[in-house]
C-alpha positions in Angstrom: -84.9 -163.5 -43.2 -84.8 -162.6 -39.6 -87.2 -165.5 -38.7 -84.6 -167.8 -40.9 -81.7 -167.0 -38.8 -83.0 -167.1 -35.3 -84.1 -170.9 -36.5 -81.0 -171.7 -37.8 -78.9 -170.3 -35.0 -81.0 -172.4 -32.6 -80.5 -175.4 -34.9 -76.8 -174.6 -34.2 -77.4 -174.2 -29.8 -79.4 -177.0 -30.3 -76.7 -179.1 -32.0 -73.9 -178.0 -30.1 -75.6 -178.9 -26.8 -76.5 -182.0 -28.0 -73.0 -182.8 -28.5 -71.6 -181.4 -24.9 -74.1 -183.7 -23.5 -73.2 -186.8 -25.7 -69.7 -186.2 -25.1 -69.9 -185.6 -21.3 -72.0 -188.7 -20.9 -69.6 -190.5 -22.8 -67.0 -189.2 -20.5 -69.2 -190.5 -17.6 -69.2 -193.9 -19.3 -66.1 -194.5 -20.1 -64.9 -193.2 -16.5 -67.3 -195.7 -15.0 -66.1 -198.8 -17.1 -62.7 -197.8 -17.1 -62.6 -197.8 -13.2 -64.7 -201.5 -13.2 -61.8 -202.5 -15.2 -59.0 -201.6 -13.3 -60.8 -203.2 -10.0 -61.5 -206.3 -11.5 -57.9 -206.8 -12.8 -56.9 -205.5 -9.0 -58.9 -208.4 -7.8 -57.6 -211.2 -10.3 -54.3 -209.9 -9.5 -55.0 -210.8 -6.1 -56.3 -214.2 -6.7 -53.5 -215.2 -8.2 -53.8 -215.0 -11.8 -50.6 -213.5 -13.8 -52.1 -211.5 -16.6 -49.5 -209.3 -17.2 -47.6 -212.5 -19.6 -44.3 -212.7 -17.4 
């Protein structure tokens, strides 16, 4: 019984660590793409392309 409980707990820990790792990776990648998109938009605006629709 104790062996089964420790296996379940280790599985939960592994799943939680995986979720935290994937969440952190997603946040970093999203942040990089967001910054890259803002930079490209700023460059296009400086080149005279009016992307705001007005």
